PAKOL-35881 format. One line per field, with one value per residue (C-alpha): residue number from 1; x, y, z. Coordinates in pm, whole numbers, plus 50000, padded with zeros to 5 digits. Layout:
% residues N
resi = [NUM_...]
X = [X_...]
Y = [Y_...]
Z = [Z_...]
% end
This chain:
% residues 247
resi = [1_2_3_4_5_6_7_8_9_10_11_12_13_14_15_16_17_18_19_20_21_22_23_24_25_26_27_28_29_30_31_32_33_34_35_36_37_38_39_40_41_42_43_44_45_46_47_48_49_50_51_52_53_54_55_56_57_58_59_60_61_62_63_64_65_66_67_68_69_70_71_72_73_74_75_76_77_78_79_80_81_82_83_84_85_86_87_88_89_90_91_92_93_94_95_96_97_98_99_100_101_102_103_104_105_106_107_108_109_110_111_112_113_114_115_116_117_118_119_120_121_122_123_124_125_126_127_128_129_130_131_132_133_134_135_136_137_138_139_140_141_142_143_144_145_146_147_148_149_150_151_152_153_154_155_156_157_158_159_160_161_162_163_164_165_166_167_168_169_170_171_172_173_174_175_176_177_178_179_180_181_182_183_184_185_186_187_188_189_190_191_192_193_194_195_196_197_198_199_200_201_202_203_204_205_206_207_208_209_210_211_212_213_214_215_216_217_218_219_220_221_222_223_224_225_226_227_228_229_230_231_232_233_234_235_236_237_238_239_240_241_242_243_244_245_246_247]
X = [49811_49653_49817_49759_49855_49960_49859_50053_49895_50077_49906_49647_49907_49996_50364_50637_50926_51273_51336_51052_51229_50968_51226_51237_50861_50800_50475_50421_50074_49859_49531_49501_49141_49248_49511_49247_49023_49309_49383_49016_49006_49313_49133_49259_49031_49201_49395_49651_49626_49861_49789_50147_50032_49834_50131_50356_50113_49866_49562_49351_49435_49320_48982_48780_49027_49017_48636_48663_48916_48678_48409_48647_48786_48451_48384_48748_48799_49038_49259_49400_49706_49864_49776_49515_49608_49280_48927_48788_49028_48915_48550_48619_48791_48501_48262_48469_48402_48746_48736_49051_49252_49631_49758_50129_50262_49985_50072_50407_50287_49938_49865_49540_49412_49497_49312_49000_49028_49053_48749_48545_48673_48823_48979_48926_49227_49582_49903_50190_50540_50765_51122_51474_51744_51473_51376_51021_50986_50683_50520_50589_50913_51061_51071_51274_51070_51369_51134_51240_50986_50951_50883_50614_50467_50429_50262_50016_49938_49867_49614_49427_49559_49508_49711_50060_50203_50583_50759_51136_51229_51574_51425_51109_51100_51442_51339_51612_51402_51221_51408_51366_51540_51324_51004_51070_51165_50836_50639_50795_50737_50359_50052_49906_49875_50185_50174_50510_50592_50908_51152_50927_51063_50932_50672_50938_50957_50579_50570_50855_50670_50370_50600_50737_50389_50310_49938_49975_50214_50197_50338_50404_50698_50725_50371_50428_50748_50587_50814_50507_50180_49907_49659_49928_50050_49702_49653_49985_49891_49542_49489_49458_49103_49023_48959_48611_48586_48526_48349]
Y = [48651_48930_49062_49432_49553_49919_50227_50548_50870_51191_51469_51218_50977_50626_50648_50479_50627_50505_50509_50759_51031_51250_51357_50997_50975_50800_50694_50318_50291_50502_50467_50415_50298_50027_49917_49892_49686_49452_49400_49324_49081_48901_48841_49120_49192_49510_49765_49996_50351_50633_50997_51122_51480_51453_51302_51588_51878_51756_51825_51626_51676_51338_51303_51258_51000_50811_50797_50666_50405_50287_50234_50071_49831_49708_49456_49479_49741_50036_50153_50505_50674_51013_51334_51188_51404_51496_51371_51585_51418_51074_51174_51295_50967_50777_50972_50871_50506_50422_50106_50156_50466_50465_50735_50811_51152_51213_50898_51051_51408_51383_51070_51226_51224_50854_50789_50963_50786_50443_50523_50616_50379_50085_49826_50056_50256_50142_50321_50344_50321_50456_50420_50495_50318_50236_50604_50707_50963_51188_51430_51239_51101_51451_51499_51300_51245_51103_50833_50469_50266_50006_50271_50429_50087_50012_50350_50284_49937_50089_50323_50026_50032_49685_49708_49849_49891_49893_50047_50025_50335_50208_49909_50073_50052_49885_49519_49425_49210_49304_49420_49092_49196_49503_49321_49035_49279_49459_49135_49043_49385_49415_49196_49406_49270_49371_49442_49446_49702_49775_49568_49274_49127_48772_48515_48358_48683_48682_48319_48387_48687_48464_48213_48471_48580_48889_48959_49120_49241_49544_49489_49765_49770_49390_49383_49664_49503_49159_48996_48882_48770_48879_48602_48334_48489_48486_48127_48021_48177_48034_47776_47425_47287_47072_46706_46589_46395_46024_45797]
Z = [50203_50000_49682_49617_49269_49273_49079_49152_49024_48938_48745_48625_48489_48601_48703_48904_49101_49191_49567_49613_49415_49241_48982_48857_48791_48461_48298_48299_48146_47917_48106_48485_48439_48196_48447_48720_48492_48407_48776_48840_48549_48684_49013_49241_49536_49662_49456_49617_49482_49580_49502_49472_49427_49748_49930_49825_49850_50112_49895_49650_49284_49152_49323_49004_48878_49209_49191_48834_48945_49217_48953_48705_48966_49101_49240_49350_49620_49628_49912_49887_50029_49976_50159_50397_50696_50866_50921_50637_50393_50509_50473_50118_50032_50183_49962_49657_49741_49881_50093_50302_50384_50419_50654_50636_50740_50990_51182_51273_51311_51462_51667_51794_51436_51408_51733_51597_51264_51427_51640_51332_51066_51253_51022_50722_50840_50766_50858_50612_50754_50479_50599_50479_50678_50931_50982_50892_50613_50564_50318_50003_50148_50150_50529_50781_51098_51291_51419_51420_51224_51499_51763_51546_51468_51838_51896_51615_51746_52087_51922_51776_51419_51270_50948_50888_50539_50546_50246_50234_50033_49942_49758_49623_49244_49233_49185_49431_49664_49987_50296_50481_50802_50860_50765_51004_51281_51229_51223_51556_51714_51672_51644_51359_51009_50812_50439_50259_49990_49796_49595_49509_49187_49144_49238_49461_49661_49704_49820_50064_50209_50275_50442_50689_50792_50587_50563_50224_49956_49729_49380_49131_48892_48865_48724_48477_48349_48318_48576_48771_48614_48855_48772_48804_49129_49281_49171_49323_49657_49672_49942_49794_49798_50096_50038_50118_50438_50401_50639]
% end
């Protein structure tokens, strides 16, 4: 299972939200680039970056910072979400050096765009299912799509999407534990890789997510508050070395 440490950007600052509420945005680190370097040094291979301004406004406001994060994180890779709603936006993110693109609102609003994106980028495209009470939210979690997250997941799988990122808004930033029931329902509904996000509070949560078949986990607040040590977490999840065969 892959561990993706998170960096959320708002007005150039590294912030966290409670339950996706923009009014609760609070700075959690002085320098996003230093955070990216620390994640790389701890052994992260893929860093989850969200442009909160892009998610809310649908336009890039942190492009230069994202490009700098890509350079700071190397050789770790960066995936980016927030405001990626058309092919031009994906091309711009690609030019910034982003390795994987997370499409959220557009998955619910424009399935033809997702179809085109899968055709062009394949496994480099992931779809974010951000849900409140099982209903998908869009546009920075400010719009209720009235779509059940499992129904949308099945539609995305049918379009060829290989990775789904499920964020439970009610647990996001709350350190209350993942929403196990919804994650397991999603894992049983599709054959896509499922990445869990929201509520992760301890190494025990991470190990349990691996046990139930999650392909990845995004960790934010628990890292910033020191509840999870990233290097120790990655070491705990590493497969044990195989014994050499004997004759």
